[in-house]
N, C-alpha and C positions, 0 to 999 in steps of 0.2 A: 218366582225361582229362588232356592235357595244354595246361599256363597260360602265360603270358610270364612269369608269376611267381616266386622263389627260396623265397617261404618257404612251408610246410607248409599246406594248407587251416585249420587249430585257433591256427597264429599269426597272424589276421587283423589287421592296424589299421583306426583309426576311417578314414582320410585317405589318401587318392595323392599323394605329392609329385610334381611332372613340370617338371618345373626346366628352364629352358631361358633362352636369348635372348627382350630383347624390348626393343622401338623406344621410348625414351621419350617424353613428350608433354610434354616438357620442354626437350629441345634437341635429340631425335629420330636419337641415338645409340641405339646396337642394345647391348646394357647385357646380363650373363650373371645370370639368379639361380642360385644355386646351391639346394640341398636345405635345409639350414640357416638358409638369407634369408629364403626361400618359408617357411619354418614362421613363421618369428618374427616377416614381415610377417600373415601372415594369425592369429594368435596365437594357433597349435595346438603343443602340446607335440612334440617330433620323435620319441621313446617311444610317441605311439601313429598315425607314420604308418610309410608303407613311399613306396621309393622307387623308380621305376620311368622310368628311361633312355630312353625312346622317342614317335615321336609317333603312338603309337595312336591310335586315334578313342576321345572320350567313350566312344560307347554300348557298342564294346569293349571296354574296360576291368570298365562295368558288369555287361557278358552276365558277364563270367568273377569280377568281383566285385562283385556287387552289396548295396547297401545303403551302400555305401560313399561319402569325396566327395573326390571329385577339384580338388585343388588346383596352377593354372597362373599364371605371372606372369600380369601385366598391365598393358595399356599404357598404362592409364585410372587406375591406381595403387588401386582398388578392393581390396583385400583382406578387403572386409568377409563375413563369412561366412553362407549363408545362414540364413535365422531358422532356421528346424529345430534346425541345429548347436548355433547359440549357447542355444537352449532348454534342451538336455541338459545345457550345461557349468555353468548354474552350481548 
């Protein structure tokens, strides 16, 4: 099966970072959020992340990589992980 990920299936990571532009709620300017910035904002180790530079819909990403958490830039600034992810981090 061909996928849009470069990593082999056995090297799956827990998070998929989808960096990109976001409009700031404070100043309405557009800012680019890099993969490293996104990981830091979400509080996840970069070593547990794959990076996807694309605008694939979440449903397509999860179809090919089920069980992963997709992290994207957010204009509201809320980078809290879903409860299921924070519970396993402890």
